[in-house]
mmJSON file of the N, C-alpha and C atoms, coordinates in Angstrom:
{"data_MODEL":{"atom_site":{
"group_PDB":["ATOM","ATOM","ATOM","ATOM","ATOM","ATOM","ATOM","ATOM","ATOM","ATOM","ATOM","ATOM","ATOM","ATOM","ATOM","ATOM","ATOM","ATOM","ATOM","ATOM","ATOM","ATOM","ATOM","ATOM","ATOM","ATOM","ATOM","ATOM","ATOM","ATOM","ATOM","ATOM","ATOM","ATOM","ATOM","ATOM","ATOM","ATOM","ATOM","ATOM","ATOM","ATOM","ATOM","ATOM","ATOM","ATOM","ATOM","ATOM","ATOM","ATOM","ATOM","ATOM","ATOM","ATOM","ATOM","ATOM","ATOM","ATOM","ATOM","ATOM","ATOM","ATOM","ATOM","ATOM","ATOM","ATOM","ATOM","ATOM","ATOM","ATOM","ATOM","ATOM","ATOM","ATOM","ATOM","ATOM","ATOM","ATOM","ATOM","ATOM","ATOM","ATOM","ATOM","ATOM","ATOM","ATOM","ATOM","ATOM","ATOM","ATOM","ATOM","ATOM","ATOM","ATOM","ATOM","ATOM","ATOM","ATOM","ATOM","ATOM","ATOM","ATOM","ATOM","ATOM","ATOM","ATOM","ATOM","ATOM","ATOM","ATOM","ATOM","ATOM","ATOM","ATOM","ATOM","ATOM","ATOM","ATOM","ATOM","ATOM","ATOM","ATOM","ATOM","ATOM","ATOM","ATOM","ATOM","ATOM","ATOM","ATOM","ATOM","ATOM","ATOM","ATOM","ATOM","ATOM","ATOM","ATOM","ATOM","ATOM","ATOM","ATOM","ATOM","ATOM","ATOM","ATOM","ATOM","ATOM","ATOM","ATOM","ATOM","ATOM","ATOM","ATOM","ATOM","ATOM","ATOM","ATOM","ATOM","ATOM","ATOM","ATOM","ATOM","ATOM","ATOM","ATOM","ATOM","ATOM","ATOM","ATOM","ATOM","ATOM","ATOM","ATOM","ATOM","ATOM","ATOM","ATOM","ATOM","ATOM","ATOM","ATOM","ATOM","ATOM","ATOM","ATOM","ATOM","ATOM","ATOM","ATOM","ATOM","ATOM","ATOM","ATOM","ATOM","ATOM","ATOM","ATOM"],
"id":[1,2,3,4,5,6,7,8,9,10,11,12,13,14,15,16,17,18,19,20,21,22,23,24,25,26,27,28,29,30,31,32,33,34,35,36,37,38,39,40,41,42,43,44,45,46,47,48,49,50,51,52,53,54,55,56,57,58,59,60,61,62,63,64,65,66,67,68,69,70,71,72,73,74,75,76,77,78,79,80,81,82,83,84,85,86,87,88,89,90,91,92,93,94,95,96,97,98,99,100,101,102,103,104,105,106,107,108,109,110,111,112,113,114,115,116,117,118,119,120,121,122,123,124,125,126,127,128,129,130,131,132,133,134,135,136,137,138,139,140,141,142,143,144,145,146,147,148,149,150,151,152,153,154,155,156,157,158,159,160,161,162,163,164,165,166,167,168,169,170,171,172,173,174,175,176,177,178,179,180,181,182,183,184,185,186,187,188,189,190,191,192,193,194,195,196,197,198],
"type_symbol":["N","C","C","N","C","C","N","C","C","N","C","C","N","C","C","N","C","C","N","C","C","N","C","C","N","C","C","N","C","C","N","C","C","N","C","C","N","C","C","N","C","C","N","C","C","N","C","C","N","C","C","N","C","C","N","C","C","N","C","C","N","C","C","N","C","C","N","C","C","N","C","C","N","C","C","N","C","C","N","C","C","N","C","C","N","C","C","N","C","C","N","C","C","N","C","C","N","C","C","N","C","C","N","C","C","N","C","C","N","C","C","N","C","C","N","C","C","N","C","C","N","C","C","N","C","C","N","C","C","N","C","C","N","C","C","N","C","C","N","C","C","N","C","C","N","C","C","N","C","C","N","C","C","N","C","C","N","C","C","N","C","C","N","C","C","N","C","C","N","C","C","N","C","C","N","C","C","N","C","C","N","C","C","N","C","C","N","C","C","N","C","C","N","C","C","N","C","C"],
"label_atom_id":["N","CA","C","N","CA","C","N","CA","C","N","CA","C","N","CA","C","N","CA","C","N","CA","C","N","CA","C","N","CA","C","N","CA","C","N","CA","C","N","CA","C","N","CA","C","N","CA","C","N","CA","C","N","CA","C","N","CA","C","N","CA","C","N","CA","C","N","CA","C","N","CA","C","N","CA","C","N","CA","C","N","CA","C","N","CA","C","N","CA","C","N","CA","C","N","CA","C","N","CA","C","N","CA","C","N","CA","C","N","CA","C","N","CA","C","N","CA","C","N","CA","C","N","CA","C","N","CA","C","N","CA","C","N","CA","C","N","CA","C","N","CA","C","N","CA","C","N","CA","C","N","CA","C","N","CA","C","N","CA","C","N","CA","C","N","CA","C","N","CA","C","N","CA","C","N","CA","C","N","CA","C","N","CA","C","N","CA","C","N","CA","C","N","CA","C","N","CA","C","N","CA","C","N","CA","C","N","CA","C","N","CA","C","N","CA","C","N","CA","C","N","CA","C","N","CA","C","N","CA","C"],
"label_alt_id":[null,null,null,null,null,null,null,null,null,null,null,null,null,null,null,null,null,null,null,null,null,null,null,null,null,null,null,null,null,null,null,null,null,null,null,null,null,null,null,null,null,null,null,null,null,null,null,null,null,null,null,null,null,null,null,null,null,null,null,null,null,null,null,null,null,null,null,null,null,null,null,null,null,null,null,null,null,null,null,null,null,null,null,null,null,null,null,null,null,null,null,null,null,null,null,null,null,null,null,null,null,null,null,null,null,null,null,null,null,null,null,null,null,null,null,null,null,null,null,null,null,null,null,null,null,null,null,null,null,null,null,null,null,null,null,null,null,null,null,null,null,null,null,null,null,null,null,null,null,null,null,null,null,null,null,null,null,null,null,null,null,null,null,null,null,null,null,null,null,null,null,null,null,null,null,null,null,null,null,null,null,null,null,null,null,null,null,null,null,null,null,null,null,null,null,null,null,null],
"label_comp_id":["MET","MET","MET","THR","THR","THR","TYR","TYR","TYR","GLU","GLU","GLU","VAL","VAL","VAL","ASP","ASP","ASP","GLY","GLY","GLY","ASN","ASN","ASN","GLU","GLU","GLU","LYS","LYS","LYS","ALA","ALA","ALA","ARG","ARG","ARG","PHE","PHE","PHE","THR","THR","THR","PRO","PRO","PRO","GLU","GLU","GLU","SER","SER","SER","GLY","GLY","GLY","PHE","PHE","PHE","ASN","ASN","ASN","LEU","LEU","LEU","VAL","VAL","VAL","GLY","GLY","GLY","ILE","ILE","ILE","ASP","ASP","ASP","PRO","PRO","PRO","PHE","PHE","PHE","GLY","GLY","GLY","THR","THR","THR","ARG","ARG","ARG","GLY","GLY","GLY","SER","SER","SER","GLN","GLN","GLN","LEU","LEU","LEU","TYR","TYR","TYR","LEU","LEU","LEU","ILE","ILE","ILE","GLU","GLU","GLU","HIS","HIS","HIS","PHE","PHE","PHE","GLU","GLU","GLU","ARG","ARG","ARG","TYR","TYR","TYR","GLN","GLN","GLN","ASP","ASP","ASP","ALA","ALA","ALA","LEU","LEU","LEU","SER","SER","SER","ALA","ALA","ALA","LYS","LYS","LYS","LYS","LYS","LYS","SER","SER","SER","ARG","ARG","ARG","LYS","LYS","LYS","ASN","ASN","ASN","GLN","GLN","GLN","ASP","ASP","ASP","GLU","GLU","GLU","TYR","TYR","TYR","LEU","LEU","LEU","ILE","ILE","ILE","LEU","LEU","LEU","TYR","TYR","TYR","PRO","PRO","PRO","GLU","GLU","GLU","ALA","ALA","ALA"],
"label_asym_id":["A","A","A","A","A","A","A","A","A","A","A","A","A","A","A","A","A","A","A","A","A","A","A","A","A","A","A","A","A","A","A","A","A","A","A","A","A","A","A","A","A","A","A","A","A","A","A","A","A","A","A","A","A","A","A","A","A","A","A","A","A","A","A","A","A","A","A","A","A","A","A","A","A","A","A","A","A","A","A","A","A","A","A","A","A","A","A","A","A","A","A","A","A","A","A","A","A","A","A","A","A","A","A","A","A","A","A","A","A","A","A","A","A","A","A","A","A","A","A","A","A","A","A","A","A","A","A","A","A","A","A","A","A","A","A","A","A","A","A","A","A","A","A","A","A","A","A","A","A","A","A","A","A","A","A","A","A","A","A","A","A","A","A","A","A","A","A","A","A","A","A","A","A","A","A","A","A","A","A","A","A","A","A","A","A","A","A","A","A","A","A","A","A","A","A","A","A","A"],
"label_entity_id":["1","1","1","1","1","1","1","1","1","1","1","1","1","1","1","1","1","1","1","1","1","1","1","1","1","1","1","1","1","1","1","1","1","1","1","1","1","1","1","1","1","1","1","1","1","1","1","1","1","1","1","1","1","1","1","1","1","1","1","1","1","1","1","1","1","1","1","1","1","1","1","1","1","1","1","1","1","1","1","1","1","1","1","1","1","1","1","1","1","1","1","1","1","1","1","1","1","1","1","1","1","1","1","1","1","1","1","1","1","1","1","1","1","1","1","1","1","1","1","1","1","1","1","1","1","1","1","1","1","1","1","1","1","1","1","1","1","1","1","1","1","1","1","1","1","1","1","1","1","1","1","1","1","1","1","1","1","1","1","1","1","1","1","1","1","1","1","1","1","1","1","1","1","1","1","1","1","1","1","1","1","1","1","1","1","1","1","1","1","1","1","1","1","1","1","1","1","1"],
"label_seq_id":[1,1,1,2,2,2,3,3,3,4,4,4,5,5,5,6,6,6,7,7,7,8,8,8,9,9,9,10,10,10,11,11,11,12,12,12,13,13,13,14,14,14,15,15,15,16,16,16,17,17,17,18,18,18,19,19,19,20,20,20,21,21,21,22,22,22,23,23,23,24,24,24,25,25,25,26,26,26,27,27,27,28,28,28,29,29,29,30,30,30,31,31,31,32,32,32,33,33,33,34,34,34,35,35,35,36,36,36,37,37,37,38,38,38,39,39,39,40,40,40,41,41,41,42,42,42,43,43,43,44,44,44,45,45,45,46,46,46,47,47,47,48,48,48,49,49,49,50,50,50,51,51,51,52,52,52,53,53,53,54,54,54,55,55,55,56,56,56,57,57,57,58,58,58,59,59,59,60,60,60,61,61,61,62,62,62,63,63,63,64,64,64,65,65,65,66,66,66],
"pdbx_PDB_ins_code":[null,null,null,null,null,null,null,null,null,null,null,null,null,null,null,null,null,null,null,null,null,null,null,null,null,null,null,null,null,null,null,null,null,null,null,null,null,null,null,null,null,null,null,null,null,null,null,null,null,null,null,null,null,null,null,null,null,null,null,null,null,null,null,null,null,null,null,null,null,null,null,null,null,null,null,null,null,null,null,null,null,null,null,null,null,null,null,null,null,null,null,null,null,null,null,null,null,null,null,null,null,null,null,null,null,null,null,null,null,null,null,null,null,null,null,null,null,null,null,null,null,null,null,null,null,null,null,null,null,null,null,null,null,null,null,null,null,null,null,null,null,null,null,null,null,null,null,null,null,null,null,null,null,null,null,null,null,null,null,null,null,null,null,null,null,null,null,null,null,null,null,null,null,null,null,null,null,null,null,null,null,null,null,null,null,null,null,null,null,null,null,null,null,null,null,null,null,null],
"Cartn_x":[3.102,3.508,2.573,2.841,2.023,2.585,1.894,2.46,1.816,2.578,1.786,1.778,1.349,0.966,0.381,1.451,1.248,-0.111,-0.714,-2.269,-1.975,-0.97,-0.78,-0.645,0.097,0.724,-1.046,-1.525,-2.9,-3.791,-3.904,-5.159,-4.065,-3.129,-2.356,-3.216,-3.353,-3.366,-5.59,-5.828,-7.272,-7.94,-8.725,-9.364,-10.366,-10.741,-11.88,-13.066,-12.873,-14.065,-13.617,-14.136,-13.517,-12.729,-11.767,-10.886,-9.636,-8.285,-7.353,-6.479,-5.661,-5.296,-3.67,-3.077,-2.205,-1.416,-0.107,0.607,1.804,1.979,2.757,4.262,5.193,6.323,6.938,7.37,7.55,8.686,9.649,10.774,11.36,10.03,10.05,10.25,10.842,10.467,9.164,8.936,7.63,7.277,6.142,5.915,6.077,6.616,6.975,6.562,5.969,5.677,4.636,3.501,2.407,3.321,2.785,2.757,1.513,1.291,-0.253,0.355,-0.949,-0.61,-1.757,-2.868,-3.87,-5.491,-5.82,-6.954,-8.2,-9.484,-10.646,-11.924,-12.935,-14.287,-14.64,-15.18,-16.124,-15.056,-15.675,-15.398,-15.031,-15.99,-15.579,-14.268,-13.758,-12.955,-11.538,-11.736,-10.472,-10.11,-11.251,-11.138,-10.596,-10.837,-10.832,-9.02,-8.529,-7.598,-6.579,-6.986,-6.479,-6.299,-7.1,-7.039,-6.312,-6.304,-5.709,-3.819,-3.298,-1.842,-0.972,0.144,0.61,1.567,2.119,2.916,2.627,2.937,2.204,2.62,4.1,4.688,4.476,3.372,2.882,2.353,2.098,0.912,0.043,-0.984,-2.26,-3.102,-3.785,-5.196,-5.604,-7.31,-7.855,-8.347,-8.047,-8.593,-10.01,-11.045,-12.263,-12.131,-13.232,-13.404,-13.418,-12.716,-12.997,-14.427],
"Cartn_y":[41.751,40.437,39.518,38.91,38.408,36.619,35.947,34.216,33.608,32.541,32.057,30.665,30.001,28.414,27.575,26.218,25.552,24.589,24.591,23.989,22.209,21.552,20.248,20.674,21.313,22.017,21.88,23.151,23.677,22.566,21.34,20.514,19.803,19.114,18.338,18.941,20.02,20.853,21.281,20.914,20.862,20.085,20.017,18.333,18.249,16.809,16.263,17.078,16.787,17.384,18.605,19.431,20.856,21.938,21.764,23.443,23.23,23.566,23.344,24.449,25.44,26.826,26.076,26.803,26.43,28.073,27.786,28.693,28.969,30.146,30.043,30.429,29.651,30.011,30.738,32.445,33.417,33.05,32.234,32.207,30.609,30.05,28.439,28.24,27.531,26.723,26.858,26.863,26.443,24.842,24.8,23.807,22.894,24.041,23.63,24.878,25.892,27.01,26.721,25.834,25.374,24.5,24.862,24.041,24.109,22.884,22.452,22.943,24.227,24.403,23.748,23.438,22.436,22.224,21.341,20.741,21.199,21.765,22.061,21.585,20.538,20.451,21.752,22.451,23.938,25.119,25.882,27.108,28.421,28.14,28.891,28.773,27.475,26.98,27.668,27.444,27.696,29.236,29.949,31.316,32.085,31.456,31.702,31.335,29.977,30.231,31.139,31.407,32.301,33.712,33.773,34.602,35.317,34.034,33.819,33.928,33.699,33.59,34.742,35.011,36.223,37.275,35.955,36.553,37.457,38.444,39.35,39.094,38.297,38.341,36.347,36.425,35.048,34.838,34.278,34.723,33.206,33.672,32.292,32.508,30.982,30.935,29.44,29.964,28.81,28.182,26.549,25.969,25.012,25.421,24.784,23.723,22.592,21.42,21.356,20.21,20.119,20.028],
"Cartn_z":[-60.01,-60.887,-61.076,-62.338,-62.705,-63.16,-63.095,-62.529,-64.13,-64.439,-66.013,-65.308,-64.781,-63.663,-64.961,-65.382,-65.871,-66.257,-66.945,-66.854,-66.083,-66.424,-65.378,-64.161,-63.647,-62.588,-61.753,-62.697,-61.769,-61.748,-62.375,-63.042,-61.427,-61.424,-59.792,-58.633,-58.648,-57.591,-57.379,-57.991,-58.3,-57.66,-56.11,-55.619,-56.284,-56.111,-56.689,-55.603,-54.774,-54.178,-53.082,-52.024,-51.729,-52.182,-51.136,-51.747,-51.087,-51.909,-51.87,-51.525,-50.515,-50.415,-50.834,-51.824,-52.257,-52.676,-52.189,-52.251,-53.79,-54.198,-55.458,-54.602,-55.336,-55.262,-56.782,-56.491,-57.619,-58.14,-57.237,-57.929,-58.647,-58.254,-58.955,-60.198,-60.789,-62.43,-62.729,-63.932,-64.68,-64.302,-63.771,-63.548,-61.857,-61.804,-59.666,-59.246,-59.453,-58.642,-57.623,-58.015,-57.138,-55.473,-54.505,-53.095,-52.108,-52.098,-51.198,-50.036,-48.986,-47.774,-46.674,-47.751,-46.47,-47.835,-47.352,-48.171,-46.863,-47.483,-46.677,-47.467,-46.831,-47.329,-47.844,-46.603,-46.717,-46.999,-47.967,-48.568,-47.409,-46.44,-45.315,-44.527,-44.393,-43.622,-44.621,-45.92,-46.592,-46.931,-46.848,-46.826,-45.165,-44.15,-43.207,-42.908,-43.476,-43.359,-44.351,-45.177,-45.996,-45.71,-44.879,-44.494,-43.012,-42.29,-41.349,-41.811,-43.01,-43.144,-42.878,-42.101,-41.232,-42.546,-43.533,-44.637,-45.642,-45.3,-46.24,-47.871,-48.028,-49.007,-49.817,-49.081,-49.972,-50.706,-51.538,-52.731,-52.458,-52.271,-52.324,-53.349,-53.656,-54.218,-53.477,-53.983,-53.406,-54.75,-54.617,-56.016,-55.24,-55.943,-55.953,-56.808,-56.001,-56.866,-57.908,-59.037,-60.062,-61.094],
"occupancy":[1.0,1.0,1.0,1.0,1.0,1.0,1.0,1.0,1.0,1.0,1.0,1.0,1.0,1.0,1.0,1.0,1.0,1.0,1.0,1.0,1.0,1.0,1.0,1.0,1.0,1.0,1.0,1.0,1.0,1.0,1.0,1.0,1.0,1.0,1.0,1.0,1.0,1.0,1.0,1.0,1.0,1.0,1.0,1.0,1.0,1.0,1.0,1.0,1.0,1.0,1.0,1.0,1.0,1.0,1.0,1.0,1.0,1.0,1.0,1.0,1.0,1.0,1.0,1.0,1.0,1.0,1.0,1.0,1.0,1.0,1.0,1.0,1.0,1.0,1.0,1.0,1.0,1.0,1.0,1.0,1.0,1.0,1.0,1.0,1.0,1.0,1.0,1.0,1.0,1.0,1.0,1.0,1.0,1.0,1.0,1.0,1.0,1.0,1.0,1.0,1.0,1.0,1.0,1.0,1.0,1.0,1.0,1.0,1.0,1.0,1.0,1.0,1.0,1.0,1.0,1.0,1.0,1.0,1.0,1.0,1.0,1.0,1.0,1.0,1.0,1.0,1.0,1.0,1.0,1.0,1.0,1.0,1.0,1.0,1.0,1.0,1.0,1.0,1.0,1.0,1.0,1.0,1.0,1.0,1.0,1.0,1.0,1.0,1.0,1.0,1.0,1.0,1.0,1.0,1.0,1.0,1.0,1.0,1.0,1.0,1.0,1.0,1.0,1.0,1.0,1.0,1.0,1.0,1.0,1.0,1.0,1.0,1.0,1.0,1.0,1.0,1.0,1.0,1.0,1.0,1.0,1.0,1.0,1.0,1.0,1.0,1.0,1.0,1.0,1.0,1.0,1.0,1.0,1.0,1.0,1.0,1.0,1.0],
"B_iso_or_equiv":[0.0,0.0,0.0,0.0,0.0,0.0,0.0,0.0,0.0,0.0,0.0,0.0,0.0,0.0,0.0,0.0,0.0,0.0,0.0,0.0,0.0,0.0,0.0,0.0,0.0,0.0,0.0,0.0,0.0,0.0,0.0,0.0,0.0,0.0,0.0,0.0,0.0,0.0,0.0,0.0,0.0,0.0,0.0,0.0,0.0,0.0,0.0,0.0,0.0,0.0,0.0,0.0,0.0,0.0,0.0,0.0,0.0,0.0,0.0,0.0,0.0,0.0,0.0,0.0,0.0,0.0,0.0,0.0,0.0,0.0,0.0,0.0,0.0,0.0,0.0,0.0,0.0,0.0,0.0,0.0,0.0,0.0,0.0,0.0,0.0,0.0,0.0,0.0,0.0,0.0,0.0,0.0,0.0,0.0,0.0,0.0,0.0,0.0,0.0,0.0,0.0,0.0,0.0,0.0,0.0,0.0,0.0,0.0,0.0,0.0,0.0,0.0,0.0,0.0,0.0,0.0,0.0,0.0,0.0,0.0,0.0,0.0,0.0,0.0,0.0,0.0,0.0,0.0,0.0,0.0,0.0,0.0,0.0,0.0,0.0,0.0,0.0,0.0,0.0,0.0,0.0,0.0,0.0,0.0,0.0,0.0,0.0,0.0,0.0,0.0,0.0,0.0,0.0,0.0,0.0,0.0,0.0,0.0,0.0,0.0,0.0,0.0,0.0,0.0,0.0,0.0,0.0,0.0,0.0,0.0,0.0,0.0,0.0,0.0,0.0,0.0,0.0,0.0,0.0,0.0,0.0,0.0,0.0,0.0,0.0,0.0,0.0,0.0,0.0,0.0,0.0,0.0,0.0,0.0,0.0,0.0,0.0,0.0],
"pdbx_formal_charge":[null,null,null,null,null,null,null,null,null,null,null,null,null,null,null,null,null,null,null,null,null,null,null,null,null,null,null,null,null,null,null,null,null,null,null,null,null,null,null,null,null,null,null,null,null,null,null,null,null,null,null,null,null,null,null,null,null,null,null,null,null,null,null,null,null,null,null,null,null,null,null,null,null,null,null,null,null,null,null,null,null,null,null,null,null,null,null,null,null,null,null,null,null,null,null,null,null,null,null,null,null,null,null,null,null,null,null,null,null,null,null,null,null,null,null,null,null,null,null,null,null,null,null,null,null,null,null,null,null,null,null,null,null,null,null,null,null,null,null,null,null,null,null,null,null,null,null,null,null,null,null,null,null,null,null,null,null,null,null,null,null,null,null,null,null,null,null,null,null,null,null,null,null,null,null,null,null,null,null,null,null,null,null,null,null,null,null,null,null,null,null,null,null,null,null,null,null,null],
"auth_seq_id":[1,1,1,2,2,2,3,3,3,4,4,4,5,5,5,6,6,6,7,7,7,8,8,8,9,9,9,10,10,10,11,11,11,12,12,12,13,13,13,14,14,14,15,15,15,16,16,16,17,17,17,18,18,18,19,19,19,20,20,20,21,21,21,22,22,22,23,23,23,24,24,24,25,25,25,26,26,26,27,27,27,28,28,28,29,29,29,30,30,30,31,31,31,32,32,32,33,33,33,34,34,34,35,35,35,36,36,36,37,37,37,38,38,38,39,39,39,40,40,40,41,41,41,42,42,42,43,43,43,44,44,44,45,45,45,46,46,46,47,47,47,48,48,48,49,49,49,50,50,50,51,51,51,52,52,52,53,53,53,54,54,54,55,55,55,56,56,56,57,57,57,58,58,58,59,59,59,60,60,60,61,61,61,62,62,62,63,63,63,64,64,64,65,65,65,66,66,66],
"auth_comp_id":["MET","MET","MET","THR","THR","THR","TYR","TYR","TYR","GLU","GLU","GLU","VAL","VAL","VAL","ASP","ASP","ASP","GLY","GLY","GLY","ASN","ASN","ASN","GLU","GLU","GLU","LYS","LYS","LYS","ALA","ALA","ALA","ARG","ARG","ARG","PHE","PHE","PHE","THR","THR","THR","PRO","PRO","PRO","GLU","GLU","GLU","SER","SER","SER","GLY","GLY","GLY","PHE","PHE","PHE","ASN","ASN","ASN","LEU","LEU","LEU","VAL","VAL","VAL","GLY","GLY","GLY","ILE","ILE","ILE","ASP","ASP","ASP","PRO","PRO","PRO","PHE","PHE","PHE","GLY","GLY","GLY","THR","THR","THR","ARG","ARG","ARG","GLY","GLY","GLY","SER","SER","SER","GLN","GLN","GLN","LEU","LEU","LEU","TYR","TYR","TYR","LEU","LEU","LEU","ILE","ILE","ILE","GLU","GLU","GLU","HIS","HIS","HIS","PHE","PHE","PHE","GLU","GLU","GLU","ARG","ARG","ARG","TYR","TYR","TYR","GLN","GLN","GLN","ASP","ASP","ASP","ALA","ALA","ALA","LEU","LEU","LEU","SER","SER","SER","ALA","ALA","ALA","LYS","LYS","LYS","LYS","LYS","LYS","SER","SER","SER","ARG","ARG","ARG","LYS","LYS","LYS","ASN","ASN","ASN","GLN","GLN","GLN","ASP","ASP","ASP","GLU","GLU","GLU","TYR","TYR","TYR","LEU","LEU","LEU","ILE","ILE","ILE","LEU","LEU","LEU","TYR","TYR","TYR","PRO","PRO","PRO","GLU","GLU","GLU","ALA","ALA","ALA"],
"auth_asym_id":["A","A","A","A","A","A","A","A","A","A","A","A","A","A","A","A","A","A","A","A","A","A","A","A","A","A","A","A","A","A","A","A","A","A","A","A","A","A","A","A","A","A","A","A","A","A","A","A","A","A","A","A","A","A","A","A","A","A","A","A","A","A","A","A","A","A","A","A","A","A","A","A","A","A","A","A","A","A","A","A","A","A","A","A","A","A","A","A","A","A","A","A","A","A","A","A","A","A","A","A","A","A","A","A","A","A","A","A","A","A","A","A","A","A","A","A","A","A","A","A","A","A","A","A","A","A","A","A","A","A","A","A","A","A","A","A","A","A","A","A","A","A","A","A","A","A","A","A","A","A","A","A","A","A","A","A","A","A","A","A","A","A","A","A","A","A","A","A","A","A","A","A","A","A","A","A","A","A","A","A","A","A","A","A","A","A","A","A","A","A","A","A","A","A","A","A","A","A"],
"auth_atom_id":["N","CA","C","N","CA","C","N","CA","C","N","CA","C","N","CA","C","N","CA","C","N","CA","C","N","CA","C","N","CA","C","N","CA","C","N","CA","C","N","CA","C","N","CA","C","N","CA","C","N","CA","C","N","CA","C","N","CA","C","N","CA","C","N","CA","C","N","CA","C","N","CA","C","N","CA","C","N","CA","C","N","CA","C","N","CA","C","N","CA","C","N","CA","C","N","CA","C","N","CA","C","N","CA","C","N","CA","C","N","CA","C","N","CA","C","N","CA","C","N","CA","C","N","CA","C","N","CA","C","N","CA","C","N","CA","C","N","CA","C","N","CA","C","N","CA","C","N","CA","C","N","CA","C","N","CA","C","N","CA","C","N","CA","C","N","CA","C","N","CA","C","N","CA","C","N","CA","C","N","CA","C","N","CA","C","N","CA","C","N","CA","C","N","CA","C","N","CA","C","N","CA","C","N","CA","C","N","CA","C","N","CA","C","N","CA","C","N","CA","C","N","CA","C","N","CA","C","N","CA","C"],
"pdbx_PDB_model_num":[1,1,1,1,1,1,1,1,1,1,1,1,1,1,1,1,1,1,1,1,1,1,1,1,1,1,1,1,1,1,1,1,1,1,1,1,1,1,1,1,1,1,1,1,1,1,1,1,1,1,1,1,1,1,1,1,1,1,1,1,1,1,1,1,1,1,1,1,1,1,1,1,1,1,1,1,1,1,1,1,1,1,1,1,1,1,1,1,1,1,1,1,1,1,1,1,1,1,1,1,1,1,1,1,1,1,1,1,1,1,1,1,1,1,1,1,1,1,1,1,1,1,1,1,1,1,1,1,1,1,1,1,1,1,1,1,1,1,1,1,1,1,1,1,1,1,1,1,1,1,1,1,1,1,1,1,1,1,1,1,1,1,1,1,1,1,1,1,1,1,1,1,1,1,1,1,1,1,1,1,1,1,1,1,1,1,1,1,1,1,1,1,1,1,1,1,1,1]
}}}
């Protein structure tokens, strides 16, 4: 499945420092598909949190700092 995330929406979820773990709502309207799960300062912590999510139907992205 392909998602076209709006550039403005992506910019809102790109942190100034650290990493944001962001989910994608495949049924959301354009411009409101992303939702913040948690912010992390370290990549290892963000990656670990992403891997530990139990819902296999959840689509996740890690956005690094700008």
